[in-house]
LORO-814775 format. One record per residue (C-alpha): z, y, x. Coordinates in nm, 3 decimals, decimal comma. Layout:
<rs>
[r [Z; Y; X]]
...
</rs>
This chain:
<rs>
[r [1,703; -1,685; -1,202]]
[r [1,717; -1,320; -1,127]]
[r [1,581; -1,054; -1,322]]
[r [1,342; -0,870; -1,090]]
[r [1,279; -0,486; -1,150]]
[r [0,918; -0,285; -1,148]]
[r [0,928; 0,041; -1,059]]
[r [0,615; 0,287; -1,154]]
[r [0,541; 0,599; -0,947]]
[r [0,337; 0,889; -0,897]]
[r [0,240; 1,215; -0,770]]
[r [0,053; 1,423; -0,950]]
[r [0,037; 1,734; -0,689]]
[r [-0,085; 1,740; -0,343]]
[r [0,176; 1,965; -0,287]]
[r [0,429; 1,713; -0,394]]
[r [0,357; 1,528; -0,061]]
[r [0,652; 1,542; 0,208]]
[r [0,446; 1,458; 0,508]]
[r [0,561; 1,262; 0,834]]
[r [0,351; 1,302; 1,113]]
[r [0,175; 1,007; 1,230]]
[r [0,329; 0,824; 1,591]]
[r [0,141; 0,850; 1,867]]
[r [0,123; 0,466; 1,855]]
[r [-0,015; 0,482; 1,523]]
[r [-0,423; 0,464; 1,456]]
[r [-0,550; 0,378; 1,118]]
[r [-0,883; 0,266; 1,097]]
[r [-1,069; 0,228; 0,775]]
[r [-1,221; -0,163; 0,740]]
[r [-1,575; -0,018; 0,600]]
[r [-1,711; -0,348; 0,592]]
[r [-1,608; -0,534; 0,315]]
[r [-1,472; -0,900; 0,440]]
[r [-1,237; -1,127; 0,167]]
[r [-1,101; -1,296; 0,459]]
[r [-0,922; -0,984; 0,635]]
[r [-0,806; -0,851; 0,309]]
[r [-0,689; -1,198; 0,283]]
[r [-0,527; -1,206; 0,612]]
[r [-0,365; -0,848; 0,587]]
[r [-0,207; -0,986; 0,173]]
[r [-0,025; -1,250; 0,399]]
[r [0,087; -1,086; 0,675]]
[r [0,264; -0,818; 0,490]]
[r [0,342; -1,014; 0,149]]
[r [0,424; -1,357; 0,264]]
[r [0,790; -1,185; 0,364]]
[r [0,837; -0,956; -0,027]]
[r [0,669; -1,250; -0,154]]
[r [0,373; -1,156; -0,294]]
[r [0,201; -1,429; -0,484]]
[r [-0,005; -1,258; -0,740]]
[r [-0,309; -1,336; -0,509]]
[r [-0,152; -1,629; -0,242]]
[r [-0,384; -1,909; -0,450]]
[r [-0,709; -1,686; -0,522]]
[r [-1,014; -1,866; -0,307]]
[r [-1,245; -1,677; -0,091]]
[r [-1,495; -1,622; -0,383]]
[r [-1,236; -1,395; -0,578]]
[r [-1,125; -1,255; -0,211]]
[r [-1,460; -1,126; -0,101]]
[r [-1,595; -1,039; -0,472]]
[r [-1,268; -0,830; -0,444]]
[r [-1,299; -0,660; -0,109]]
[r [-1,631; -0,586; -0,192]]
[r [-1,586; -0,367; -0,497]]
[r [-1,710; -0,047; -0,440]]
[r [-1,346; 0,120; -0,617]]
[r [-1,141; -0,045; -0,315]]
[r [-1,088; 0,061; 0,008]]
[r [-0,915; -0,116; 0,282]]
[r [-0,756; 0,042; 0,594]]
[r [-0,527; -0,108; 0,880]]
[r [-0,279; -0,012; 1,097]]
[r [-0,301; -0,026; 1,417]]
[r [-0,010; 0,011; 1,664]]
[r [0,003; -0,055; 2,033]]
[r [-0,304; -0,190; 1,995]]
[r [-0,197; -0,483; 1,748]]
[r [-0,218; -0,499; 1,376]]
[r [0,082; -0,337; 1,237]]
[r [0,007; -0,311; 0,866]]
[r [-0,212; -0,227; 0,577]]
[r [-0,270; -0,019; 0,284]]
[r [-0,568; -0,111; -0,002]]
[r [-0,663; 0,244; -0,225]]
[r [-0,814; 0,149; -0,568]]
[r [-0,980; 0,411; -0,779]]
[r [-0,966; 0,402; -1,165]]
[r [-1,114; 0,726; -1,314]]
[r [-0,919; 1,029; -1,153]]
[r [-0,665; 0,793; -1,098]]
[r [-0,645; 0,688; -0,700]]
[r [-0,347; 0,360; -0,630]]
[r [-0,244; 0,269; -0,302]]
[r [-0,260; -0,076; -0,477]]
[r [-0,062; -0,242; -0,180]]
[r [0,089; -0,086; 0,116]]
[r [0,323; -0,239; 0,423]]
[r [0,413; -0,295; 0,786]]
[r [0,410; -0,624; 0,946]]
[r [0,737; -0,802; 0,961]]
[r [0,712; -0,756; 1,378]]
[r [0,689; -0,363; 1,288]]
[r [0,910; -0,331; 0,957]]
[r [1,258; -0,150; 1,080]]
[r [1,082; 0,066; 1,352]]
[r [1,031; 0,396; 1,207]]
[r [0,646; 0,351; 1,129]]
[r [0,704; 0,355; 0,711]]
[r [0,779; 0,696; 0,672]]
[r [0,404; 0,844; 0,889]]
[r [0,188; 0,539; 0,749]]
[r [0,276; 0,639; 0,382]]
[r [0,167; 0,995; 0,467]]
[r [-0,127; 0,878; 0,602]]
[r [-0,227; 0,646; 0,291]]
[r [-0,131; 0,951; 0,054]]
[r [-0,349; 1,231; 0,262]]
[r [-0,619; 0,916; 0,217]]
[r [-0,565; 0,893; -0,108]]
[r [-0,593; 1,224; -0,229]]
[r [-0,838; 1,282; -0,011]]
[r [-1,059; 1,058; -0,185]]
[r [-1,346; 1,234; -0,471]]
[r [-1,179; 1,336; -0,768]]
[r [-0,820; 1,193; -0,752]]
[r [-0,616; 1,437; -0,946]]
[r [-0,320; 1,124; -0,961]]
[r [-0,161; 0,929; -0,647]]
[r [-0,008; 0,589; -0,811]]
[r [0,162; 0,330; -0,676]]
[r [0,452; 0,029; -0,821]]
[r [0,700; -0,163; -0,634]]
[r [0,955; -0,369; -0,704]]
[r [1,334; -0,510; -0,617]]
[r [1,183; -0,785; -0,392]]
[r [1,002; -0,507; -0,184]]
[r [1,146; -0,435; 0,132]]
[r [1,511; -0,240; 0,075]]
[r [1,371; 0,098; 0,190]]
[r [1,039; 0,067; 0,011]]
[r [1,094; 0,259; -0,334]]
[r [1,350; 0,506; -0,086]]
[r [1,089; 0,565; 0,106]]
[r [0,844; 0,662; -0,143]]
[r [1,001; 0,922; -0,333]]
[r [1,096; 1,082; 0,007]]
[r [0,724; 1,112; 0,040]]
[r [0,743; 1,330; -0,311]]
[r [0,647; 1,041; -0,538]]
[r [0,836; 0,995; -0,852]]
[r [0,933; 0,701; -1,105]]
[r [0,746; 0,783; -1,425]]
[r [0,839; 0,408; -1,551]]
[r [1,040; 0,112; -1,511]]
[r [1,055; -0,184; -1,663]]
[r [1,218; -0,577; -1,592]]
[r [1,056; -0,882; -1,553]]
[r [1,175; -1,287; -1,547]]
[r [1,211; -1,376; -1,148]]
</rs>
């Protein structure tokens, strides 16, 4: 077993955001009608390649409850009309967490990550009463993930080792 490093990142002011313009092929839409099956599909589509397992065994009732939470918002990336990825924002008091973020395997390495992340950050800051945007990643994630977060303006405020 290999230890996994988990990085906790934050952005404490909107002016820390180093924005990248959204490419013309990329459109982002909020899923306004909660559908647990859609969240499960997106989680599997993006997370399977990165060993996301924390919700893999959830049943549909758990997914429906999760997706229907008023403190959760889901956004889908459409790239040339195809589902290219997603992000979820979760509100906790004055923190807005980018709870899940990623691109589908067909679109990783194509230059969409920075602009899609910028969209997630802008959307997080626009959510009422947000005073800090947070997220976490780990060494199982895409090799460019941590660097992308830091290039967009996030700072690591904590890290820990967990057994893999």
